[in-house]
py3Dmol code that shows the C-alpha trace and the ligand (Angstrom):
import py3Dmol

protein = """\
ATOM      1  CA  MET A   1      18.738 -10.996   9.809  1.00  0.00           C
ATOM      2  CA  ASP A   2      16.006 -12.728   7.822  1.00  0.00           C
ATOM      3  CA  ALA A   3      13.226 -10.979   5.927  1.00  0.00           C
ATOM      4  CA  ARG A   4      10.793 -11.198   8.829  1.00  0.00           C
ATOM      5  CA  GLU A   5      13.290  -9.715  11.272  1.00  0.00           C
ATOM      6  CA  MET A   6      13.830  -6.783   8.924  1.00  0.00           C
ATOM      7  CA  LYS A   7      10.092  -6.153   8.742  1.00  0.00           C
ATOM      8  CA  VAL A   8       9.954  -6.185  12.538  1.00  0.00           C
ATOM      9  CA  LYS A   9      12.872  -3.712  12.686  1.00  0.00           C
ATOM     10  CA  ALA A  10      11.098  -1.300  10.328  1.00  0.00           C
ATOM     11  CA  ALA A  11       7.835  -1.685  12.258  1.00  0.00           C
ATOM     12  CA  GLU A  12       9.610  -1.049  15.577  1.00  0.00           C
ATOM     13  CA  ALA A  13      11.137   2.157  14.248  1.00  0.00           C
ATOM     14  CA  ALA A  14       7.744   3.326  12.970  1.00  0.00           C
ATOM     15  CA  LEU A  15       6.151   2.670  16.347  1.00  0.00           C
ATOM     16  CA  GLY A  16       8.411   5.406  17.726  1.00  0.00           C
ATOM     17  CA  TYR A  17       6.328   7.946  15.763  1.00  0.00           C
ATOM     18  CA  VAL A  18       3.035   6.858  17.297  1.00  0.00           C
ATOM     19  CA  GLU A  19       1.848   9.216  20.033  1.00  0.00           C
ATOM     20  CA  ASP A  20      -0.856   8.876  22.642  1.00  0.00           C
ATOM     21  CA  GLY A  21      -4.307   9.827  21.347  1.00  0.00           C
ATOM     22  CA  MET A  22      -3.393   9.499  17.668  1.00  0.00           C
ATOM     23  CA  ARG A  23      -5.889   8.580  14.972  1.00  0.00           C
ATOM     24  CA  LEU A  24      -3.938   5.961  13.087  1.00  0.00           C
ATOM     25  CA  GLY A  25      -4.320   4.513   9.598  1.00  0.00           C
ATOM     26  CA  ILE A  26      -3.181   0.897   9.647  1.00  0.00           C
ATOM     27  CA  GLY A  27      -1.813  -0.651   6.461  1.00  0.00           C
ATOM     28  CA  THR A  28      -2.080  -4.094   4.927  1.00  0.00           C
ATOM     29  CA  GLY A  29       0.453  -6.855   4.298  1.00  0.00           C
ATOM     30  CA  SER A  30       3.045  -8.818   6.235  1.00  0.00           C
ATOM     31  CA  THR A  31       5.123  -5.754   7.215  1.00  0.00           C
ATOM     32  CA  ALA A  32       2.069  -3.811   8.372  1.00  0.00           C
ATOM     33  CA  GLU A  33       1.014  -6.863  10.353  1.00  0.00           C
ATOM     34  CA  GLU A  34       4.318  -6.843  12.260  1.00  0.00           C
ATOM     35  CA  PHE A  35       3.485  -3.235  13.097  1.00  0.00           C
ATOM     36  CA  VAL A  36       0.009  -4.250  14.333  1.00  0.00           C
ATOM     37  CA  ARG A  37       1.530  -6.876  16.621  1.00  0.00           C
ATOM     38  CA  LEU A  38       3.970  -4.379  18.157  1.00  0.00           C
ATOM     39  CA  LEU A  39       1.255  -1.746  18.426  1.00  0.00           C
ATOM     40  CA  ALA A  40      -1.019  -4.178  20.274  1.00  0.00           C
ATOM     41  CA  GLU A  41       1.740  -4.818  22.836  1.00  0.00           C
ATOM     42  CA  LYS A  42       2.149  -1.080  23.369  1.00  0.00           C
ATOM     43  CA  LEU A  43      -1.599  -0.635  23.783  1.00  0.00           C
ATOM     44  CA  HIS A  44      -1.604  -3.263  26.479  1.00  0.00           C
ATOM     45  CA  GLY A  45       1.127  -1.180  28.145  1.00  0.00           C
ATOM     46  CA  GLY A  46      -1.190   1.848  28.306  1.00  0.00           C
ATOM     47  CA  LEU A  47      -0.797   3.717  24.975  1.00  0.00           C
ATOM     48  CA  LYS A  48      -4.139   4.861  23.547  1.00  0.00           C
ATOM     49  CA  VAL A  49      -4.839   5.184  19.822  1.00  0.00           C
ATOM     50  CA  LEU A  50      -7.777   4.629  17.509  1.00  0.00           C
ATOM     51  CA  GLY A  51      -7.032   2.700  14.331  1.00  0.00           C
ATOM     52  CA  VAL A  52      -8.596   2.809  10.886  1.00  0.00           C
ATOM     53  CA  PRO A  53      -7.760  -0.411   8.999  1.00  0.00           C
ATOM     54  CA  THR A  54      -7.011  -0.413   5.264  1.00  0.00           C
ATOM     55  CA  SER A  55      -8.473  -3.873   4.666  1.00  0.00           C
ATOM     56  CA  GLU A  56     -10.731  -6.524   6.127  1.00  0.00           C
ATOM     57  CA  ARG A  57      -7.615  -8.643   6.652  1.00  0.00           C
ATOM     58  CA  THR A  58      -5.975  -5.963   8.797  1.00  0.00           C
ATOM     59  CA  ALA A  59      -9.263  -5.346  10.620  1.00  0.00           C
ATOM     60  CA  ARG A  60      -9.456  -9.029  11.568  1.00  0.00           C
ATOM     61  CA  LEU A  61      -5.917  -9.017  13.000  1.00  0.00           C
ATOM     62  CA  CYS A  62      -6.585  -5.800  14.932  1.00  0.00           C
ATOM     63  CA  VAL A  63      -9.758  -7.231  16.448  1.00  0.00           C
ATOM     64  CA  GLU A  64      -7.925 -10.437  17.355  1.00  0.00           C
ATOM     65  CA  LEU A  65      -5.143  -8.471  19.111  1.00  0.00           C
ATOM     66  CA  GLY A  66      -7.393  -5.906  20.768  1.00  0.00           C
ATOM     67  CA  VAL A  67      -6.455  -2.838  18.712  1.00  0.00           C
ATOM     68  CA  PRO A  68      -9.483  -0.491  18.888  1.00  0.00           C
ATOM     69  CA  LEU A  69     -10.887   0.336  15.466  1.00  0.00           C
ATOM     70  CA  LYS A  70     -13.071   2.995  13.914  1.00  0.00           C
ATOM     71  CA  SER A  71     -14.248   3.387  10.349  1.00  0.00           C
ATOM     72  CA  LEU A  72     -12.847   6.150   8.156  1.00  0.00           C
ATOM     73  CA  ASP A  73     -16.298   7.751   8.231  1.00  0.00           C
ATOM     74  CA  GLU A  74     -16.096   7.940  12.007  1.00  0.00           C
ATOM     75  CA  LEU A  75     -12.544   9.326  11.842  1.00  0.00           C
ATOM     76  CA  PRO A  76     -12.287  11.063   8.453  1.00  0.00           C
ATOM     77  CA  GLU A  77      -9.038  12.859   9.295  1.00  0.00           C
ATOM     78  CA  LEU A  78      -6.089  10.874  10.542  1.00  0.00           C
ATOM     79  CA  ASP A  79      -2.820  11.896  12.173  1.00  0.00           C
ATOM     80  CA  LEU A  80      -0.620   9.150  10.811  1.00  0.00           C
ATOM     81  CA  THR A  81      -0.787   6.092   8.569  1.00  0.00           C
ATOM     82  CA  ILE A  82       1.796   3.333   8.673  1.00  0.00           C
ATOM     83  CA  ASP A  83       1.840   0.935   5.731  1.00  0.00           C
ATOM     84  CA  GLY A  84       4.114  -1.365   3.764  1.00  0.00           C
ATOM     85  CA  THR A  85       4.986  -1.220   0.088  1.00  0.00           C
ATOM     86  CA  ASP A  86       5.950  -3.444  -2.817  1.00  0.00           C
ATOM     87  CA  GLU A  87       8.437  -0.962  -4.265  1.00  0.00           C
ATOM     88  CA  VAL A  88       9.755   2.457  -3.279  1.00  0.00           C
ATOM     89  CA  ASP A  89      12.040   4.678  -5.348  1.00  0.00           C
ATOM     90  CA  GLY A  90      14.250   7.623  -4.403  1.00  0.00           C
ATOM     91  CA  ASN A  91      11.355  10.099  -4.852  1.00  0.00           C
ATOM     92  CA  LEU A  92       9.228   8.075  -2.410  1.00  0.00           C
ATOM     93  CA  THR A  93       6.943   7.005  -5.234  1.00  0.00           C
ATOM     94  CA  LEU A  94       5.527   3.594  -4.420  1.00  0.00           C
ATOM     95  CA  ILE A  95       4.003   0.592  -6.080  1.00  0.00           C
ATOM     96  CA  LYS A  96       1.440  -0.871  -3.708  1.00  0.00           C
ATOM     97  CA  GLY A  97      -1.372  -3.359  -3.942  1.00  0.00           C
ATOM     98  CA  GLY A  98       0.450  -6.676  -3.783  1.00  0.00           C
ATOM     99  CA  GLY A  99      -2.030  -7.579  -1.058  1.00  0.00           C
ATOM    100  CA  GLY A 100      -4.939  -6.204  -3.077  1.00  0.00           C
ATOM    101  CA  ALA A 101      -5.778  -3.366  -0.683  1.00  0.00           C
ATOM    102  CA  LEU A 102      -4.543  -0.454  -2.810  1.00  0.00           C
ATOM    103  CA  LEU A 103      -7.835   1.450  -3.040  1.00  0.00           C
ATOM    104  CA  ARG A 104      -8.513   1.564   0.691  1.00  0.00           C
ATOM    105  CA  GLU A 105      -4.818   2.083   1.383  1.00  0.00           C
ATOM    106  CA  LYS A 106      -4.749   5.110  -0.888  1.00  0.00           C
ATOM    107  CA  ILE A 107      -7.977   6.580   0.524  1.00  0.00           C
ATOM    108  CA  VAL A 108      -6.722   6.158   4.097  1.00  0.00           C
ATOM    109  CA  ALA A 109      -3.271   7.540   3.252  1.00  0.00           C
ATOM    110  CA  ALA A 110      -4.814  10.572   1.546  1.00  0.00           C
ATOM    111  CA  ALA A 111      -6.817  11.273   4.703  1.00  0.00           C
ATOM    112  CA  SER A 112      -3.656  11.236   6.845  1.00  0.00           C
ATOM    113  CA  ALA A 113      -1.483  14.175   7.834  1.00  0.00           C
ATOM    114  CA  GLN A 114       1.572  11.913   7.678  1.00  0.00           C
ATOM    115  CA  VAL A 115       2.290   8.596   5.962  1.00  0.00           C
ATOM    116  CA  ILE A 116       5.222   6.442   7.012  1.00  0.00           C
ATOM    117  CA  VAL A 117       6.161   3.562   4.727  1.00  0.00           C
ATOM    118  CA  ILE A 118       7.854   0.561   6.310  1.00  0.00           C
ATOM    119  CA  ALA A 119       9.845  -1.922   4.259  1.00  0.00           C
ATOM    120  CA  ASP A 120      12.974  -4.007   4.037  1.00  0.00           C
ATOM    121  CA  GLU A 121      15.831  -3.136   1.658  1.00  0.00           C
ATOM    122  CA  SER A 122      14.531  -5.500  -1.034  1.00  0.00           C
ATOM    123  CA  LYS A 123      11.692  -3.019  -1.749  1.00  0.00           C
ATOM    124  CA  VAL A 124      14.000  -0.109  -2.639  1.00  0.00           C
ATOM    125  CA  VAL A 125      14.425   0.322  -6.406  1.00  0.00           C
ATOM    126  CA  GLU A 126      16.016   2.809  -8.759  1.00  0.00           C
ATOM    127  CA  THR A 127      13.158   2.636 -11.266  1.00  0.00           C
ATOM    128  CA  LEU A 128       9.683   1.357 -10.418  1.00  0.00           C
ATOM    129  CA  GLY A 129       8.080  -1.443 -12.382  1.00  0.00           C
ATOM    130  CA  ALA A 130       9.861  -4.746 -11.771  1.00  0.00           C
ATOM    131  CA  PHE A 131       6.957  -5.512  -9.428  1.00  0.00           C
ATOM    132  CA  PRO A 132       3.808  -5.776 -11.581  1.00  0.00           C
ATOM    133  CA  LEU A 133       1.626  -2.693 -11.128  1.00  0.00           C
ATOM    134  CA  PRO A 134      -1.760  -3.607  -9.601  1.00  0.00           C
ATOM    135  CA  ILE A 135      -4.615  -1.851 -11.391  1.00  0.00           C
ATOM    136  CA  GLU A 136      -8.004  -2.175  -9.698  1.00  0.00           C
ATOM    137  CA  ILE A 137     -10.811  -2.297 -12.229  1.00  0.00           C
ATOM    138  CA  ASN A 138     -14.576  -2.565 -12.263  1.00  0.00           C
ATOM    139  CA  PRO A 139     -15.610  -6.057 -13.435  1.00  0.00           C
ATOM    140  CA  PHE A 140     -18.098  -4.501 -15.872  1.00  0.00           C
ATOM    141  CA  GLY A 141     -16.537  -4.086 -19.303  1.00  0.00           C
ATOM    142  CA  MET A 142     -13.271  -5.653 -18.238  1.00  0.00           C
ATOM    143  CA  ALA A 143     -12.222  -6.479 -21.823  1.00  0.00           C
ATOM    144  CA  SER A 144     -12.681  -2.856 -22.913  1.00  0.00           C
ATOM    145  CA  THR A 145     -10.845  -1.568 -19.852  1.00  0.00           C
ATOM    146  CA  ARG A 146      -7.959  -3.916 -20.589  1.00  0.00           C
ATOM    147  CA  ILE A 147      -7.668  -2.609 -24.157  1.00  0.00           C
ATOM    148  CA  ALA A 148      -7.831   0.990 -22.921  1.00  0.00           C
ATOM    149  CA  ILE A 149      -5.029   0.321 -20.433  1.00  0.00           C
ATOM    150  CA  GLU A 150      -2.888  -1.311 -23.139  1.00  0.00           C
ATOM    151  CA  LYS A 151      -3.406   1.695 -25.423  1.00  0.00           C
ATOM    152  CA  ALA A 152      -2.663   4.193 -22.638  1.00  0.00           C
ATOM    153  CA  ALA A 153       0.515   2.324 -21.716  1.00  0.00           C
ATOM    154  CA  SER A 154       1.590   2.126 -25.324  1.00  0.00           C
ATOM    155  CA  ARG A 155       1.253   5.924 -25.717  1.00  0.00           C
ATOM    156  CA  LEU A 156       3.941   6.120 -23.009  1.00  0.00           C
ATOM    157  CA  GLY A 157       6.104   3.483 -24.679  1.00  0.00           C
ATOM    158  CA  LEU A 158       5.107   0.813 -22.150  1.00  0.00           C
ATOM    159  CA  SER A 159       3.976  -2.708 -22.873  1.00  0.00           C
ATOM    160  CA  GLY A 160       3.632  -5.963 -21.013  1.00  0.00           C
ATOM    161  CA  GLU A 161       1.214  -8.597 -19.849  1.00  0.00           C
ATOM    162  CA  LEU A 162      -1.920  -7.563 -17.951  1.00  0.00           C
ATOM    163  CA  LYS A 163      -2.721 -10.537 -15.792  1.00  0.00           C
ATOM    164  CA  LEU A 164      -6.101 -10.880 -14.109  1.00  0.00           C
ATOM    165  CA  ARG A 165      -5.323 -11.668 -10.478  1.00  0.00           C
ATOM    166  CA  ARG A 166      -6.708 -14.924  -9.178  1.00  0.00           C
ATOM    167  CA  GLY A 167      -7.339 -16.092  -5.634  1.00  0.00           C
ATOM    168  CA  GLY A 168      -7.189 -19.869  -5.847  1.00  0.00           C
ATOM    169  CA  GLU A 169      -9.779 -21.181  -8.309  1.00  0.00           C
ATOM    170  CA  ASP A 170     -11.613 -17.872  -8.520  1.00  0.00           C
ATOM    171  CA  VAL A 171     -10.892 -14.399  -9.754  1.00  0.00           C
ATOM    172  CA  PHE A 172      -9.505 -12.341  -6.857  1.00  0.00           C
ATOM    173  CA  ARG A 173     -11.965  -9.744  -5.551  1.00  0.00           C
ATOM    174  CA  THR A 174     -10.830  -6.720  -3.565  1.00  0.00           C
ATOM    175  CA  ASP A 175     -12.641  -5.645  -0.397  1.00  0.00           C
ATOM    176  CA  GLY A 176     -14.626  -3.324  -2.672  1.00  0.00           C
ATOM    177  CA  GLY A 177     -15.650  -6.215  -4.965  1.00  0.00           C
ATOM    178  CA  HIS A 178     -13.406  -5.162  -7.853  1.00  0.00           C
ATOM    179  CA  TYR A 179     -10.881  -7.104  -9.948  1.00  0.00           C
ATOM    180  CA  ILE A 180      -7.141  -6.484 -10.221  1.00  0.00           C
ATOM    181  CA  LEU A 181      -5.039  -6.540 -13.379  1.00  0.00           C
ATOM    182  CA  ASP A 182      -1.333  -6.927 -12.549  1.00  0.00           C
ATOM    183  CA  ALA A 183       0.562  -5.035 -15.247  1.00  0.00           C
ATOM    184  CA  SER A 184       4.097  -6.251 -15.980  1.00  0.00           C
ATOM    185  CA  PHE A 185       5.551  -3.137 -17.593  1.00  0.00           C
ATOM    186  CA  GLY A 186       9.066  -3.905 -16.364  1.00  0.00           C
ATOM    187  CA  ARG A 187      10.077  -0.264 -16.032  1.00  0.00           C
ATOM    188  CA  ILE A 188       7.923   2.780 -15.260  1.00  0.00           C
ATOM    189  CA  PRO A 189      10.179   5.785 -15.878  1.00  0.00           C
ATOM    190  CA  ASP A 190       7.360   8.364 -15.567  1.00  0.00           C
ATOM    191  CA  ALA A 191       4.909   7.327 -12.850  1.00  0.00           C
ATOM    192  CA  GLU A 192       3.000  10.629 -12.954  1.00  0.00           C
ATOM    193  CA  ALA A 193       2.300  10.319 -16.682  1.00  0.00           C
ATOM    194  CA  LEU A 194       1.125   6.724 -16.306  1.00  0.00           C
ATOM    195  CA  SER A 195      -1.049   7.638 -13.327  1.00  0.00           C
ATOM    196  CA  ALA A 196      -2.692  10.464 -15.283  1.00  0.00           C
ATOM    197  CA  GLN A 197      -3.379   8.181 -18.259  1.00  0.00           C
ATOM    198  CA  LEU A 198      -4.859   5.422 -16.090  1.00  0.00           C
ATOM    199  CA  HIS A 199      -7.132   7.858 -14.280  1.00  0.00           C
ATOM    200  CA  LEU A 200      -8.687   8.828 -17.613  1.00  0.00           C
ATOM    201  CA  ILE A 201     -10.044   5.296 -18.121  1.00  0.00           C
ATOM    202  CA  PRO A 202     -13.580   4.931 -16.698  1.00  0.00           C
ATOM    203  CA  GLY A 203     -13.226   1.236 -15.811  1.00  0.00           C
ATOM    204  CA  VAL A 204     -10.075   1.862 -13.781  1.00  0.00           C
ATOM    205  CA  VAL A 205     -11.064   2.284 -10.153  1.00  0.00           C
ATOM    206  CA  GLU A 206      -7.529   3.000  -8.879  1.00  0.00           C
ATOM    207  CA  HIS A 207      -3.947   1.966  -9.470  1.00  0.00           C
ATOM    208  CA  GLY A 208      -1.058   1.086  -7.195  1.00  0.00           C
ATOM    209  CA  LEU A 209       1.200   4.057  -7.964  1.00  0.00           C
ATOM    210  CA  PHE A 210       1.360   6.184  -4.807  1.00  0.00           C
ATOM    211  CA  ILE A 211       2.784   9.554  -5.786  1.00  0.00           C
ATOM    212  CA  HIS A 212       3.493  12.389  -3.320  1.00  0.00           C
ATOM    213  CA  ILE A 213       1.738  10.390  -0.619  1.00  0.00           C
ATOM    214  CA  ALA A 214       4.545   9.010   1.557  1.00  0.00           C
ATOM    215  CA  SER A 215       6.088  11.457   4.050  1.00  0.00           C
ATOM    216  CA  PHE A 216       9.142   9.252   4.469  1.00  0.00           C
ATOM    217  CA  ALA A 217      10.093   5.594   4.499  1.00  0.00           C
ATOM    218  CA  ILE A 218      11.770   3.497   7.145  1.00  0.00           C
ATOM    219  CA  ILE A 219      13.934   0.915   5.430  1.00  0.00           C
ATOM    220  CA  ALA A 220      15.358  -1.972   7.411  1.00  0.00           C
ATOM    221  CA  GLY A 221      18.467  -3.834   6.301  1.00  0.00           C
ATOM    222  CA  GLU A 222      21.297  -5.837   7.806  1.00  0.00           C
ATOM    223  CA  ALA A 223      22.741  -2.711   9.417  1.00  0.00           C
ATOM    224  CA  GLY A 224      19.441  -1.682  11.055  1.00  0.00           C
ATOM    225  CA  ALA A 225      16.742   0.787  10.069  1.00  0.00           C
ATOM    226  CA  ARG A 226      17.362   3.944   8.036  1.00  0.00           C
ATOM    227  CA  THR A 227      15.075   6.767   7.008  1.00  0.00           C
ATOM    228  CA  LEU A 228      14.520   7.419   3.316  1.00  0.00           C
ATOM    229  CA  LYS A 229      13.410  10.948   2.445  1.00  0.00           C
ATOM    230  CA  ALA A 230      12.630  12.424  -0.966  1.00  0.00           C
TER     231      ALA A 230
END
"""
ligand_1 = """\
14
5RP
C -1.152 -4.419 0.185
C 0.115 -3.661 0.045
C 1.245 -4.084 0.918
O 1.626 -3.011 1.726
C 2.385 -4.525 0.041
O 1.932 -5.572 -0.799
C 3.576 -4.989 0.865
O 3.262 -6.171 1.519
P 4.352 -6.957 2.388
O 4.647 -6.096 3.569
O 3.662 -8.247 2.742
O 5.545 -7.174 1.510
O 0.243 -2.737 -0.696
O -2.097 -4.003 -0.757
"""
view = py3Dmol.view(width=600, height=400)
view.addModel(protein, "pdb")
view.setStyle({"model": 0}, {"cartoon": {"style": "trace"}})
view.addModel(ligand_1, "xyz")
view.setStyle({"model": 1}, {"stick": {}})
view.zoomTo()
view.show()
């Protein structure tokens, strides 16, 4: 099974949790997009849901495939969100934001009664941090925010490069118009402590650590899909 087939397997398993009439948060990234494709097929077969996309990219795909969308303001409470991840550990703590949608993904997930994470085995880690942590920042005062992040990380014994994400020639902008610093800490042994420190910095809009947000994860590997619970 190649990587794409595993993503499809995880997405298929997640589709089994989608019920008629649900208000559905729809994640961002290649795994979430496999879910959107399968969902669209099911909708053509008669299933009815209303989706709230976590990014403009996901919204475009949904529109293209005929998945009906509402804004989060129209549907402020959701039944279920299905989204991918960049890393997941045994406590179901995630690093997300590889696709730059972490802020909307976190807002949508927090508005959902249940959050199912879909991923292939390569995303499962013992300790988070090999994948650089995306930190969404306000462009104003970026240099000061960078220093504040470095100091906060250092108080926790963490260090590493903070790389301003680029999109081609330009600085990458999130759907909210913010920048992203990708923080290569290597290992994040205490995600809650780092999250708390980052939230104290005014220029930090949000970070990609998702803590106590996922209900469970569906992990697809060579042997099929398994459920990962905390
Ligand atoms: C986007 C995300 C994605 O869910 C994450 O990057 C995983 O993407 P993929 O399924 O393409 O590996 O957090 O902001």
